[in-house]
C-alpha positions in Angstrom: 11.0 -37.4 13.8 12.2 -34.0 15.0 11.9 -35.1 18.6 14.1 -38.2 18.0 16.7 -36.0 16.4 16.7 -33.6 19.5 17.0 -36.5 21.9 20.0 -38.0 20.1 21.6 -34.6 19.9 21.2 -34.0 23.6 22.6 -37.5 24.3 25.8 -36.6 22.4 26.0 -33.3 24.2 25.6 -35.1 27.5 28.4 -37.5 26.7 30.7 -34.7 25.7 29.9 -32.8 29.0 30.7 -35.9 31.0 34.1 -36.2 29.4 34.7 -32.6 30.1 33.6 -33.0 33.7 35.9 -36.0 34.2 38.9 -33.9 33.1 37.8 -31.0 35.3 37.6 -33.3 38.4 41.1 -34.6 37.6 42.5 -31.1 37.7 40.6 -30.3 40.9 42.0 -33.5 42.5 45.6 -32.5 41.4 45.1 -29.1 43.0 43.3 -30.2 46.2 45.2 -33.5 47.0 48.5 -31.9 47.9 46.8 -29.4 50.2 44.9 -32.1 52.0 48.0 -34.3 52.3 50.0 -31.4 53.6 47.3 -30.6 56.3 47.3 -34.3 57.4 51.1 -34.2 57.8 51.0 -30.9 59.7 48.4 -32.4 62.0 50.6 -35.5 62.6 53.6 -33.3 63.3 51.7 -31.2 65.9 50.5 -34.3 67.6 54.1 -35.6 67.8 55.3 -32.3 69.2 52.6 -32.2 71.8 53.5 -35.8 72.9 57.2 -34.8 73.2 56.3 -31.8 75.3 54.0 -33.9 77.6 56.8 -36.5 78.0 59.3 -33.8 78.9 56.9 -32.2 81.4 56.3 -35.5 83.1 60.1 -36.2 83.3 60.6 -32.8 84.8 57.9 -33.4 87.4 59.4 -36.8 88.3 62.9 -35.1 88.7 61.4 -32.4 90.9 59.6 -35.0 93.0 62.8 -37.0 93.4 64.6 -33.9 94.4 62.0 -33.0 97.0 61.9 -36.4 98.5 65.7 -36.9 98.6 66.5 -33.5 100.0 67.7 -32.0 96.7 70.2 -34.8 95.9 71.3 -33.9 92.3 72.3 -37.5 91.5 68.8 -38.8 92.3 67.2 -36.0 90.4 69.3 -36.7 87.4 68.5 -40.4 87.6 64.9 -39.7 87.8 65.0 -37.3 84.8 66.7 -39.9 82.7 64.1 -42.6 83.3 
């Protein structure tokens, strides 16, 4: 009889702990989610910046190539840079 009483008491304690743990995980989620979301957005911004830099580098290369081929004709260099 005493063992049955201890088992039911431990079961009640276990249910109370699970409720407490659910609340704790919600608080942890509220703290961690904005940080993770911010890091994802920062990563996306760095990728976009790198892509812009690569595009500008390529356009500069094309303008320099056009200038070298055309004998430094500024109009052809400007047209090449705008493409």
